[in-house]
N, C-alpha and C positions, 0 to 999 in steps of 0.2 A: 834482127826481129824487132826490138824496142822502138831501133829507129825508123825503122817503116811506120809503124805505129803512130808515132810522133809525126812525122810528115804527113803521112794523111790526115792527121788532126790538125795540124799547121793548115793544110790546105783548107779543110772546111772554115777552121777560125778566120783564116783569110777572108775567104768569098764570104763570110759575115761580116767584117768587117766593111769589105765593098758595097755590101747590099745596106750596110748601116749609114755608108757614107750616102747612097742616094736617098735612103729615107732621110736623112737629116738635110740633104738639098730640098728634098720637097715639101720637107715642111718649113723650109725655110723660103720657098715660093707662096707656099700657102701663106704664112705669115705676111708676107708682102700684097698679096690680092687682097687679105684682109685688111690693110692700113690704106690700100686703094678704094674699099669698099666693090670690090671686084667680084661679084656672085660665082657669074659663069665659070672664071678661072679658079676659082675658089674650090668649087664643086668639082673641075674636071679635077684638079691636082688631089685631091682628097680620094679621089675613083683611084687616080693612076699610083699615087701612094697605097694602095690596098698590095699590089701585084710584088712588089720587093718585101712586103712585109710578110706576105705569104711565102716566100722562097726564104725569108730567115727563118722562118718556122718549119720549112721543111730543111734546110739546112742544120740548124739546131739539131732536128732530130736526126739526122744523120751522123751528126756529130757522137750524139749519146749513146746510136744505134752501137756504132764501130768501139765504144767502150764496151758497152753490156754485152757484144757478142764477141769479142776477142776473148781466144781461148786459154789466154795466160792469166788468171784472175788477178794475180798480184797486179802484172802493168795493166789491166783494166781498170783495178782500183785506183792508181796513181793516177790514171787518165782522168778518172770521173772527179778527183779531186783538183785536179787543174780546171777541168770545167768548172765547178763550182767556185774557182777563185782561189784555191789554196796554193800557197808558193810551191814550185817546182823542188822535188827533196834532190833532184839529181842534174846535173850541169845540162845534160841532154834537152830537157823540158824548161829550159828557161826562155827560148824563144813561143814557145806555145803560149807558155805564163803571161810575157809582157803583151802579145796579141789576145789575150783573151781579157787582160787588166784593161789594155785598150779600147776593145770592142765592150767591154761595161762601161768605161768613161764616155764612150760616143752614145752610147744609151740613156745615160743619166741626162747628156745634153739634151739629147732629142726627147726624154719624156719631160722636160723643164720646161721645153718649149711648146712641146704639145698642152701641158698644161694650161699655160697663160694663153695659146690660141683658142682652146676649149672654153674656159671662163670668160674670154671676152666674145666667142661666140654664139655661146649656149647660156650665160651669166647665170641667172640662178637652176638652169636647169644641167649645168654642167655637171659632169661624170666625176669630176676631182672634188667633190663638196661633200 
């Protein structure tokens, strides 16, 4: 039963990783279009990036719902701790811990690039000020 929960959570975490890769790729393309001063491509890519971001939000919610609705409260709490970035207490949770850590690193990279892009595009109206 524990293995089944961890496997379902790992599938969701890997899906999030794939979506983060897509967001990172689109963000990089936006940066390239900004460098070229290509307004049309930039606007198109920003719109395209919305879909994987929405899917990311849905996938994260599905992962949290999996933990919150699991009947075994102890396992549910362990999963919530893993989702929140705490280390695995059992070897079975190591793969999920590693995937979640990888997702966090990727998200940090995306946010750093997004911050630079936003400041370049919006200047004093940047949301990061």
